[in-house]
N, C-alpha and C positions, 0 to 999 in steps of 0.2 A: 739171591743174585740180583745184579743189575738189569734194569729194563726201562725202555722208554714208556712213561705212564702219564696219562692225562689225568691230573688232579685239580681241585680247585683252590682258589686264592681269595682270601680276603684281607686287605690291607687297612690297618689303622694306624694312624699317626696321631701324636697328641705331643703337647708341650706341658712340661711340669714346673710349677714354680717351687723352687727348693728352699725358699724361705722359712716354710713350716710355721707360719703364723697365722691365726685365725681368730676374729673376735666372735666373742660369745656373748650374745644378746641377754642370755638368761643370767649372766653374772654383771650386767650393767654396760653401759656404753664405754667405759673406760678400762674394763677387763680384757686381758688377752691371754690366752691359754698357748702353751707351747705343745704341738702336736708334731709328730714326725711327718716329713715330706709326704705328699700323696705318692703311692706307688702305682706305677703302670699295671695295667690288667695282667701283663706277662711277668711280672716281676719275679716270680718263681716258676718258671715253665716246668711242666711234668713233674711237680712236687706230689707227694702222696699223704693224704691226712686220713687217719693217724699215720705216724711214720713207721715204717717198717722196722723190724727187729735187725734184719742184715739186708743191705742193697748195694750192689755194685753197678756202675753205670759209667759207659765210656760216651766219648764225644761223636761216635758213629752214630749217624741218624738213619733211620727208614722213614720212608714216605708211607703213610697209611691209605690203603685203597679203600677210603671211606664208602664209596657206592656198592663195593662188592664185598666189603667185609663180612666174615662169617667165623663161628665157632664149629668145631667138630669134634666128636669122641674119637680118642684113639682106638686101635685095634683090641687093645686090652683093657679098655675102661668099661666099668659098669655103666650103663646108659639110664641114668636114673631122671624120673619125669621131672622132679624139682629143677634139675639143670637144664632140661629142655626149656623150661619157662624161664629161667634165667638168661638163657642164651637170647631169647627174643627181646627181654628187656634191655639188655646191654648193646644188642645190635641197634635198637632204636636209639639208645643213647649215643651211641658212636655215629649213626647215621645223621644225627642233629647237626653235626658239623656241616653238612650240605647246605644248610640254610645260609651260611655265611662265607660261601665259596663261589668261585667261578674256575673255568677250565684253564688249566696251566699244564706245562710240559716239563718232566724233570726225568733226568737219568739217575737219580737217587735209587738205591736199592728199596723194595718195597715189601710191606707186610699186609697179606689179604686174609689170613687166618690165624688162629691159635688152636693147636691140639690139646685137648682136655683129657685127663685121666682121672677118674674116681677109682682108687684102688680097693676100698672096702665096700661094705653092703650100702645100699641105698635107703638110708634112714629117712623116716617119713616127718619125724617132728623133732625140733631143736630140744635139748635139755640142759640141765645144769652141767652135765659132764660131757657135753659135746666137744669134740676136737675140731678146731677152726684153723688148725696150721696148713700152710700150702706152700709151695715152691712155683716161682714164675721165671721164666727165661725167655726173653725176646731178642730175636735176631734172625739169623737165616732160616732157622728151625725154631719156630715159637711154641712154647709148651706151658701148660698149667697143670699141676698135679697136687693130689690131696688125698689123703686116707677117706675123707667124707664129704659129702655134699656141701656141709658147711664150710669147709676150708675153700672148695670152689667157688662158693658165693664170695667170700672175702677176698679171693683172688680176682675174680672178675672185677669187683670195685675197684681195686688197685690197678689194674688193668686200664680200666677206663680213665682214671685219672692221671696215667702216665702219658696220655695222648694230649697233644697241645700244638697250636698254631705258631708256626715260627715268624720270624720278622717279615716275611713275605706272606703270611697267611696260609702256608702250607701245613697240613696236619701231619704231624711227624711224632717219632717215639726214639728215645735214646736206645741203643744196646743196653739191655738191663738184666740183672740176676737178682732176684729177691728170695730170701728165705723168711718166712714171717710166722708169727702166731702171737696170741695176746698174752700180755703179762699176767691179767686177771680173768678168771673165768666168768665172773658175773659183772655185766656192764650194762646197767639199766637206766631207763628214763620213767619216772613217775608222773603221770597225768592224772588229775582230779576231776572227774565228771559229775560230781555233786554239786559243788557250790555254784558252778555254772555248767550248763549242758554243753557238750561239744559233739558236733554232729559227726557222723561216720566219715565223711569226705576230709574232713580236717584230721582226724585220727589216722587215716590212711596216709595222708600227706606227710604226717609226722612219722609214721613207720617207714615211708620212703626215705625220709632224712635220717632216721636211725641207721637205716642200711648203708646209706652213703657214708655214715661215720663209724660203722662196724659195731654198734650198739647190737645188744644180743636179747635184751629183756625188756618188755614193756609191762611195768607195774601198774595195773590199771586200778585206780582206786576209785571204784565205780560208784559206790554209794557211801553216804555220809549222814550227818545231822540234817542237812539242808533237803536233800531230795533222794529217792530210791528210784533210779530210772531202770534198773535192772528188771526185766520182765521174767518173773518166775512163773513156769506153767502150773506148779503144785500150789503156789500162793499168789494168785494173780492181783490179789488186793494190794500187795505190797506196793507194786507200781501204780496201780488204779488210784490209790489214795495217797501214796508216798512221794510220787514224782511231781516235779513242777507241772502247773496247768492239770491238776488232777481229773481223772475221768476221761481225758481225751487221749488220742493216739499220737501226741507230740511229745518231745522231750522225755523219750523212753529208749531202751535199747532192746528191740524184739530179739527173739531166738535167731532169726535170720541175721539180724545186725551183728549178733555176737559171733556168729559162725564165719560171717564175712570178715570181720577182724581177725579173728584166729587164723583163717586161711591165708590172708593177706600178708600178716605176720609171719607164718610157717614157710611161705614161698621165699621169704627174704631172711630165713634163719633167725627169726626173733621169736622168743617165747612170750607168751600171754600170760602173766600171773595175776589173778584177780585179788583184790582185797575186800573183805567183809569185816570190817572194824567193828568190835564190839568188847566189852559192854557199853563203854562209852560210844560217843559219836554215833548214836544209834536212834535219834528223836524220830528220823523219817520212818524207821521200821514199825514204830508202834501206831503209827495211823493205819496201816493196813493189817495189823496183828494185835487185836485188843488183849490186854493182861501181859504183854511182854515187857513193858517198862514199869520202873518203880513209881508209884504215886508219891509225890512230896507232900509232907504236912507242915502247916504252919500252926503250931500249937498242938492241939489234939484233933485238928480236922485237915483233911486233904485241901490243898490250895489250888487244885486245877492244874498244876504242873507236873511234869513227868522227868525223871532221871535216867540213869543207865539200866540196862535190862535187869529185871529182878531176878537175882540169883537163887531165891528160895522157892520159886515156883518150878517144880519139877518138870510140868509140862512145857516150859519154856525150852529145855533141852532137847524135848522130843522135836519140837519146832525147828531148832538150829541144826539137829542131825538130818531131819528130812530136806530142809534147805541145802545144807552143805552136800549131801548125797546127789541132788540134782545138780549143784555147781560141778561137782567132781565128775559128773557124766557130761558136762557140756565142756568144761574147760579141759582139754588133754595134758596139759602140764601136771608134773607130779607134785606142785608145791601150790598152797594156798597162804595167801597171807592173811593172819587172824587179826592184825592190829594189836589191840591190848594197851593202846597208849591213853594219856590224859583223862583218867577215870576221876571224876569228882565224887568224893565221899559224901557231900552234904545231904542230898537226898536221901540215901541210904541211912544216914545219922537220923533224919527226921521221922523216920518211917516205924512206927512202933511195933508192926508186925516183923519187920526184920531184926528189929532190936530184941524181941522176945526169941526169934528163932536162932540167933546168935548166942544167946544166954543158955538155951537148950542144948545147941551144939558144942558148948565151949568154944566158941570162936570169939576171941577177946579183942581183936583189932579189926578194922576195915580193910586193912591191907590183906589180912588173911582171909576176909570174906571174897577180895577180889582174887585172891589166890584160888579159892575154892571154885570160883566160876571159871576161870581161865583153865585150871586143870581139868574140869569136866569137858570144857570144849575141846582141849588137846586130845582127851581120851576119845571123844566122838571122832575126830581127825583120825587117829590112829586106827579106830574100829573100821572106818570106811576106806582105809586105804591112802589117806592122804599125808605127805609131808607138809611142813608148814614153816612160815616165817613169822616172826613176832617182832615188834618193836622193843627197845631195849628195857622199858619199864617192866615187862613180865619177868625178865631175869633179875633186875634190880630188886623186885619185891619178893624174890625167893620162890618162884614157880618152878617145879620139877618138870624137865623136859627131855625129850628124847635126843639121843647123840646126833640124830640127823637134823636137828633143828637148825635154822639160820636165824642168827640175831642182826636186827638192823638197828645201828646206832645212830640217832638222829639229833640228839641234844648233847650239848656240853654240860652234863650235870657234874659241877664242881671242876671235872678236868677231863677233857676228851680224851686224852691219850691214857689216862688212868682208867677210863670206861672201856678202851679197846683192850688194854692189858688185863683188866678183870675178866671180860668176858671171853677173850680167847684162852686165859689160864684155866677157865673151866672146861676148855676142850671143844668150845662150840664154834662152828662156822659163823663169820661174821661178814655184814656188808656195811658200808658206810656211806651215809648221806649228809651228815651234820654239816660239813664244809660246803655244800652244793645245793644250797636252796636257792633256786633261780628266781623265785617269786620275790625275793629280797634284792631289788633293783638298785642300782647307784648310776650316777652320771660318769660317764667315761668308759675307760676300758677295763671295766671289772672282770672281764674274761682272764686276766692275768692272775689274780688271786685264786680263781678256781684252778687254772693251769699249775700254780706253783705248790698248790698242797700235797703234800707226800703222805699218801695213806699209811705206810708202814712206819712212819716216824712216831714211834711209842716204845715204850721200854718193854722188851720181851724176848723170849727166846727164838730161835729160828723156826722151831716147830710152832709157836704161836703165831708168827708172823705170817706162815703159810695158811694159818686159819683164817685170815683176812682174804676174802676170796673175791672182794671187788667192791663195787659202789654203784652209786647212782645219783642222777640229778632229778631233783624234785621241783615240779612247777604245781604249786598248789593253787586253787581255782577260784579263790574269792574276789580277785579282780581280773581273771583271765576268762575269756571265752573264745569262739572261733575268730573273731575279730582281732585278736592281738597275740593268741597263744604261740603261733609259729614264729613270728620275728622275735618274740620275746625269749623263745628257747633257743633259737639258732641265730649266730654260731657259737653263743655262750656255751651251750652243752657240747660243742666241738671240743672246746678246750679240755673238757672232762673226759671225752672219748679218747685223747691222746694219752691224757695221764693213765687211763686204766688200760689201754693196750699196749704203748710204746715202752721202750726200757726205761728204768728209773732215771738214768742219766739224760734222758732227752727232756730237759728242763730248762732251757734258756728261752726266755720270752722274746728276746732280740732276733733269735733265729726262727722262733715260731710265728713271728708276727707276719712276714711277708707270705709264708706258707698258708697261713689261717686267712688272710686276706684273698688269696687265690681260691682257696677252699670255698670261702662265702661265695666269691663270684661264681664258682662252679655250681653250688647250690641254686644261685639266682638263676643260672641258665637251664637248670633242670626243673624249675617250677616252685622251688622253696624260697619264700620270701624272708631270707635271713638278714637281719640287720647289719649295717656297716660297723667297722671295728674303729674307723678313724675316716677324716676327710680323704676321699679317693674316688675312683670310678671303677665300674666293670667294663670290660668291653662290650658285653651284651647287657645292658642293663633291665632291670625288672620291669616286665610288660603286664604284670597284673593277671597272669594266668593262674 
């Protein structure tokens, strides 16, 4: 109903130069680039990113009682602890509007609360199979409903994005009805914390950004060749000797750090899937686990270097089983990423013990030797109750895997579309990362190429295309640490978020651009230092918080 209500107003005025021409010093004093004219901060007010599946909105406006706004469970709802925590987070986001407001009198109808209904059980941990669908209605009686806590989390994010300041600075929301759900179940971000250590604060900031973009999986490439920062209680020498600054208590993830990240993600509906990549990418492992790696030979003598995990030493598989058993007890997700990519055979070829073992076992190729190793590790995972994800080389090299295996396609080996067709033809669920390596940076609006890549554009049956369950943006860490990770990732990853959530026909960069610009500014206002996508400005510029 309508009521007289004091709200706050923040008025912003700006002039816009419509010529859209800017000089680029990097291309020389005579070079000029054509950019779109800078857009005002409210160019797409009340837009949602990623775009919902179905949205009906009218011109009817409601003033938001920012200072009094609250969420409440309906009488029929399950009162889930995760949602209580989310209520507090999103009330804080909405209350932030008060920083830019002053008292103002309006007779506009108002919204002061939203009634929330969780119809199903209060699930505690997100999973690959979680249901994230929700319905949201804003008007005289505002409601948010979902079968699950995860759908409520996604709906709360949408609600927070629908609120905006009008031309007078009044916080308003259009009368709106939304039915929404993700197109793909798996929507991930890979971060690499081995090539450079990334502190917990930065990881949590990016988990926040993932929630603002409705990503649901953090693929934590936690160890690699360069360092082993994961602290194992059973094998403490792995991090003591294998992390950067060995022997210190820095550049490591303690058990409490790991639990903090898992809990932070859980409360935002984000799975934490660790990767322990072997038999390659394992040099740091060998520093704290003698005998694990293969000694490389030059002629008939060891040359002092080491290659992949030594597959002919049976005790190495005992070590891996003990380590993965501990990891399984630490990370609640049902999946472990086993890696299996980029295994160089040169060291194995040089080692006479391996050559002799292969002859004795009738193993005729080094690809078969790799198969032997991976098959043993897969059996270990199955024994301890882990499902697993592998990089595509495991499948390309003929390893037999369980039907529950998820294959990550990361390289264009001959033809990316053929790779997708081949893997899905085997009946295996597949995730795609090949088009979305965000460490491969380029000047200008490269978000558009990420946005335009259609994951299901390969030859295959409808059943095959359903096996493509999603994808992820990968930010490898060779040249990334806490100083530049977040702005390099966002909002470029946002383009991938919409590709994986929204309908297939939501694919116009012209339509997406003003919404992405607004979403970038929204992330800025929430403390995420997201890079600009073209010359423009935000109403509330980055303050370095």
